[in-house]
C-alpha positions in Angstrom: -40.6 -32.1 -1.1 -41.3 -29.1 1.0 -39.8 -26.0 2.6 -40.2 -27.7 6.0 -37.8 -30.4 4.9 -35.2 -27.7 4.0 -35.7 -25.9 7.3 -35.3 -29.1 9.2 -32.0 -29.7 7.5 -30.9 -26.1 8.1 -31.6 -26.6 11.8 -29.6 -29.8 11.8 -26.6 -27.8 10.5 -26.9 -25.0 13.1 -23.6 -25.9 14.8 -21.7 -25.7 11.6 -23.5 -22.4 10.7 -22.6 -20.9 14.0 -19.0 -22.1 13.8 -18.7 -20.6 10.3 -20.0 -17.2 11.5 -17.7 -17.1 14.5 -14.6 -18.1 12.4 -15.4 -15.3 10.0 -15.8 -12.9 12.9 -12.5 -13.9 14.3 -10.7 -13.4 11.0 -12.0 -10.2 9.4 -10.4 -8.7 6.4 -10.7 -5.2 4.9 -12.3 -4.4 1.6 -10.2 -5.5 -1.4 -8.0 -7.5 1.0 -10.4 -10.5 1.7 -8.2 -13.2 0.2 -8.4 -15.6 3.0 -12.2 -15.0 3.5 -12.8 -15.7 -0.2 -10.7 -18.9 0.1 -12.7 -20.0 3.1 -16.0 -19.5 1.3 -14.7 -21.4 -1.8 -13.5 -24.3 0.4 -16.9 -24.5 2.2 -18.8 -24.5 -1.1 -16.6 -27.2 -2.6 -17.1 -29.3 0.5 -20.8 -29.2 -0.1 -20.3 -30.6 -3.5 -20.9 -27.4 -5.5 -18.7 -27.4 -8.6 -19.8 -24.4 -10.6 -17.7 -21.7 -8.7 -16.1 -18.6 -10.2 -13.5 -16.9 -8.1 -11.9 -13.4 -8.3 -15.0 -12.1 -10.0 -14.9 -8.4 -10.7 -12.3 -6.1 -9.1 -11.4 -8.3 -6.2 -12.1 -11.5 -4.4 -15.8 -12.0 -5.2 -17.2 -15.4 -5.9 -20.2 -16.5 -7.9 -21.4 -20.1 -7.4 -24.4 -21.7 -9.1 -26.5 -24.6 -7.8 -28.2 -26.1 -10.9 -31.6 -27.5 -10.2 -32.8 -30.8 -11.7 -35.6 -29.1 -13.6 -35.9 -26.0 -15.8 -37.1 -22.8 -14.3 -36.1 -19.3 -13.2 -32.7 -18.4 -11.7 -32.7 -16.7 -8.4 -29.6 -14.8 -7.1 -28.9 -14.4 -3.4 -26.2 -12.0 -2.2 -24.0 -11.8 0.8 -21.1 -9.3 1.3 -18.0 -10.4 3.3 -15.7 -7.4 3.9 -14.9 -5.9 7.4 -14.1 -2.5 8.8 -11.0 -0.7 10.1 -12.3 -0.7 13.7 -10.7 -2.1 16.9 -13.3 -4.4 18.5 -14.4 -3.7 22.0 -17.4 -6.0 22.2 -17.3 -8.6 25.0 -17.6 -11.8 22.9 -15.5 -15.1 23.1 -14.9 -14.9 19.3 -13.6 -11.4 19.1 -11.4 -10.3 16.1 -7.9 -11.8 16.1 -6.9 -9.3 13.4 -6.0 -6.2 15.4 -7.7 -3.0 14.2 -10.1 -4.9 11.9 -13.6 -5.9 12.9 -16.8 -7.3 11.4 -18.8 -4.3 12.8 -21.6 -4.4 10.2 -22.8 -8.1 10.2 -21.2 -9.2 6.9 -19.9 -12.3 8.7 -23.5 -13.2 9.5 -24.6 -12.6 5.9 -21.8 -14.9 4.6 -22.4 -17.7 7.1 -26.1 -17.6 6.5 -25.7 -17.8 2.7 -23.3 -20.7 3.2 -25.9 -22.5 5.3 -28.4 -22.0 2.5 -26.0 -23.3 -0.1 -25.5 -26.5 1.8 -29.2 -27.2 2.1 -30.0 -26.3 -1.6 -27.1 -28.4 -2.9 -28.4 -31.3 -0.9 -31.9 -30.9 -2.3 -31.1 -29.6 -5.8 -32.9 -32.6 -7.3 -36.1 -30.8 -6.1 -35.3 -27.4 -7.7 -37.3 -26.2 -10.7 -34.6 -23.7 -11.6 -31.2 -22.6 -10.3 -29.7 -20.5 -7.5 -26.8 -18.2 -8.0 -24.8 -17.4 -4.8 -23.2 -13.9 -4.9 -20.5 -13.8 -2.3 -19.4 -10.2 -2.8 -16.2 -8.4 -1.7 -15.7 -4.8 -0.8 -19.2 -3.4 0.0 -17.8 -0.9 2.5 -15.5 1.0 0.3 -16.3 2.8 -3.0 -16.2 1.7 -5.8 -17.4 -1.4 -4.0 -17.5 -4.9 -5.4 -21.1 -5.2 -6.8 -20.7 -3.0 -9.9 -17.6 -4.8 -11.1 -19.2 -8.2 -10.4 -22.2 -7.2 -12.5 -19.8 -6.1 -15.3 -18.0 -9.4 -15.0 -21.3 -11.3 -15.7 -22.3 -12.2 -12.2 -26.0 -11.7 -13.2 -25.9 -13.4 -16.6 -28.9 -15.6 -16.8 -30.4 -14.4 -13.5 -34.1 -13.6 -13.4 -34.4 -12.2 -9.8 -31.9 -11.0 -7.2 -32.4 -10.6 -3.4 -30.1 -9.3 -0.7 -30.2 -9.4 3.1 -28.8 -7.2 5.8 -28.9 -7.9 9.6 -29.7 -4.9 11.7 -28.8 -4.0 15.3 -31.6 -1.4 15.2 -34.4 -4.0 14.5 -35.4 -6.3 17.4 -34.3 -10.0 17.1 -37.2 -12.0 15.7 -38.4 -9.2 13.4 -37.9 -9.0 9.7 -38.1 -5.6 7.8 -38.5 -4.4 4.2 -38.7 -1.1 2.3 -41.1 -0.2 -0.4 -39.5 1.4 -3.5 -36.3 3.1 -2.2 -34.1 1.0 0.1 -31.1 3.2 0.5 -29.7 6.5 -0.6 -27.4 7.6 -3.3 -24.2 8.4 -1.4 -21.5 10.6 -2.8 -18.5 12.3 -1.2 -16.3 15.3 -2.1 -13.3 17.3 -1.1 -13.3 21.0 -2.0 -9.7 22.3 -2.3 -9.5 26.1 -1.8 -6.5 28.1 -2.8 -6.3 31.7 -1.5 -3.4 34.0 -0.7 -1.9 33.9 2.8 -0.3 36.7 4.7 0.1 38.5 8.0 -3.0 38.6 10.2 -2.5 42.4 10.7 -2.7 42.9 6.9 -5.8 41.0 5.7 -6.3 43.4 2.9 -3.2 42.0 1.2 -4.6 38.4 1.4 -7.4 36.2 0.0 -8.3 34.4 3.2 -8.9 30.7 2.5 -10.8 30.3 5.8 -13.2 33.1 4.9 -13.7 31.5 1.5 -14.3 28.1 3.1 -16.8 29.5 5.6 -18.7 31.3 2.8 -18.8 28.2 0.6 -20.1 26.1 3.5 -22.9 28.6 4.2 -23.8 29.1 0.6 -23.9 25.4 -0.2 -26.4 24.7 2.5 -28.9 26.9 0.7 -28.9 24.3 -2.2 -31.0 22.0 0.0 -33.1 24.6 1.7 -33.8 26.8 -1.4 -33.1 24.8 -4.6 -34.3 21.2 -3.9 -38.0 20.4 -3.8 -38.8 20.0 0.0 -40.5 16.6 -0.7 -37.3 15.2 -2.1 -34.9 13.9 0.6 -31.5 15.5 0.3 -28.7 15.9 2.8 -25.5 17.9 2.4 -23.1 17.4 5.3 -19.7 18.9 5.9 -17.6 16.4 8.0 -14.3 18.2 8.3 -12.4 21.4 7.4 -8.6 21.4 7.3 -7.1 24.9 7.1 -4.1 26.9 8.2 -1.8 26.0 11.0 -1.5 26.8 14.7 -0.1 30.3 14.4 -2.6 33.0 15.5 -1.0 35.7 13.3 -1.0 33.9 9.9 -3.9 34.1 7.5 -4.3 30.7 5.7 -3.6 30.4 2.0 -5.4 27.1 1.7 -8.3 25.1 3.1 -9.9 21.7 2.3 -13.6 20.9 3.0 -14.7 17.3 3.3 -18.3 16.3 2.9 -21.0 14.0 1.6 -24.2 14.2 -0.3 -27.1 11.8 0.2 -30.2 11.7 -2.1 -32.9 9.3 -3.2 -33.9 10.6 -6.6 -31.3 10.3 -9.2 -32.1 13.6 -10.9 -31.8 15.4 -7.5 -28.4 13.6 -7.1 -27.2 15.0 -10.4 -28.5 18.4 -9.6 -26.8 18.5 -6.2 -23.4 17.6 -7.8 -23.8 20.3 -10.4 -24.7 23.0 -7.9 -21.9 22.0 -5.6 -19.4 22.9 -8.3 -21.3 26.1 -9.3 -21.7 27.5 -5.8 -18.1 26.7 -4.8 -16.6 28.3 -7.9 -18.7 31.4 -7.8 -18.1 31.9 -4.1 -14.3 31.5 -4.3 -14.1 33.8 -7.3 -15.9 36.5 -5.3 -13.0 36.4 -2.8 -10.3 36.1 -5.5 -9.6 32.5 -4.6 -9.7 29.3 -6.6 -11.3 25.9 -6.0 -10.6 22.4 -7.3 -13.1 19.7 -6.4 -12.5 16.0 -6.0 -15.9 14.4 -6.4 -16.3 10.7 -5.6 -19.4 9.2 -7.1 -20.6 6.7 -4.6 -23.4 4.1 -4.8 -26.8 4.8 -6.4 -30.0 4.4 -4.5 -31.5 0.9 -4.0 -34.8 0.8 -5.8 -36.8 -2.3 -4.9 -39.1 -3.5 -7.7 -42.8 -3.5 -6.7 -43.8 -7.1 -7.7 -40.8 -8.6 -6.0 -41.4 -6.6 -2.8 -45.0 -7.8 -2.8 -43.8 -11.4 -3.2 -41.1 -11.0 -0.5 -43.6 -9.6 2.0 -46.0 -12.4 1.3 -43.2 -15.0 1.9 -42.1 -13.3 5.1 -45.7 -13.1 6.4 -46.3 -16.8 5.7 -43.0 -17.9 7.3 -42.5 -15.5 10.2 -46.0 -14.3 10.8 -47.4 -10.9 10.0 -46.8 -9.6 13.5 -43.0 -10.1 13.0 -42.7 -8.3 9.6 -42.4 -4.6 9.5 -42.1 -1.9 6.9 -39.0 0.2 7.5 -38.7 3.8 6.5 -35.8 4.3 4.0 -32.6 5.7 5.6 -29.9 7.7 3.8 -27.1 5.2 4.2 -25.4 3.8 1.1 -25.3 0.2 -0.2 -23.9 -1.1 -3.4 -26.6 -3.8 -3.7 -28.2 -1.0 -5.8 -26.1 -2.1 -8.8 -27.8 -5.5 -8.9 -31.2 -3.9 -8.9 -30.3 -1.7 -11.8 -30.0 -4.8 -13.8 -32.6 -7.3 -12.5 -35.8 -7.2 -10.5 -35.6 -8.0 -6.8 -35.5 -6.6 -3.3 -33.3 -5.9 -0.3 -34.5 -6.7 3.2 -33.5 -6.8 6.8 -33.3 -9.3 9.7 -33.3 -8.0 13.2 -30.4 -8.7 15.6 -31.1 -6.2 18.4 -31.2 -7.6 21.9 -30.7 -5.1 24.7 -30.4 -7.9 27.3 -27.0 -9.0 25.8 -26.0 -5.5 24.8 -26.6 -6.2 21.2 -28.0 -2.7 20.6 -25.0 -0.6 19.5 -25.1 0.9 16.0 -23.4 -0.6 13.0 -19.7 0.5 12.6 -19.3 0.8 16.4 -16.5 -0.9 18.3 -19.1 -2.5 20.6 -21.3 -3.7 17.8 -22.7 -7.2 18.2 -25.8 -9.2 17.3 -28.3 -11.7 18.7 -27.2 -14.7 16.7 -30.8 -15.7 16.2 -30.5 -13.4 13.1 -28.0 -15.8 11.7 -30.5 -18.6 11.4 -33.4 -16.4 10.5 -31.4 -15.0 7.6 -31.0 -18.5 6.2 -34.6 -19.3 6.8 -35.7 -16.2 4.9 -33.5 -17.0 1.9 -34.8 -20.6 1.8 -38.4 -19.4 2.0 -37.8 -17.1 -1.0 -36.1 -19.8 -3.0 -39.0 -22.2 -2.2 -41.5 -19.7 -3.5 -39.8 -19.5 -6.8 -38.4 -23.0 -7.4 -40.5 -25.6 -5.6 
């Protein structure tokens, strides 16, 4: 009765684990369209003898499966997301996407195959478990509103004591495992500012309310929120990604403009403040030029906030299994991740497994057409999950 016994079985199943990953990579599906992926996961879980499986959990194709241990004890939830991206794959791999224009360019195929490998081992050894394991196979992480929040609302975490999630990383060398203390991701919101002015002839600007001028002033003024209104020690980013205004005629003043952008923050109070000021500055600026604004604000995911005790336990487990030299603390980035919703409900942590290997060109960023991973991370993700479960349930 030991973790070594579990790992030995995991290694014996490597061929199946690799086959599952490559099948998923060849058959990616977009967020909220993952019907076949969900069916594949369900069929695999059933083939392992797992009977307690809920399908279509939440707002899409999410699955929640429970492996009930022989003895009473805590319940640990492990999460893997399974949606893909609208990207045409250019990576030179034998198992490239067969779904034109859709690609697993973020590693969710690896997460899913790794969690399936863990499920098979734990089901085989469930008579050893002093507690239970909930497998959260989540849909639609890539697109707001995501799948996590609705799965939580549908009871995915009912009875769960701790929750852990994993993400492979093409920016972390293969063989390394990373973690964040406290914040693990940023709150990520997006917006469109619709500006309505009054168009006219370019030779008579005094008869117009130039929407492009209003847009440029709004952009300039909004940037002072970060530089002059937010505490400098609090991370905050306000980025304008696109401006759509006017037409191609050089002698026409635009009557409308749309500004597209995103806000990234860690602290929730800063997040709320930024949203409030976005409205205030935009409205005041437009009014000064006799224009009007309407804002579509899309509330994205909150920040991941890892709980201290679970981070300490996680780091200890990773040190013991992978060696201290292979475990690194990672500075928090300002990307968004809906695993945050699980951590709003239960203690736990989110961590990373390295998949970077320059020798095989596995060093492109996530969401890139050339993205690929050293498949060592597939097996190490499973090992990390098993080591965590062993710490709690053996």
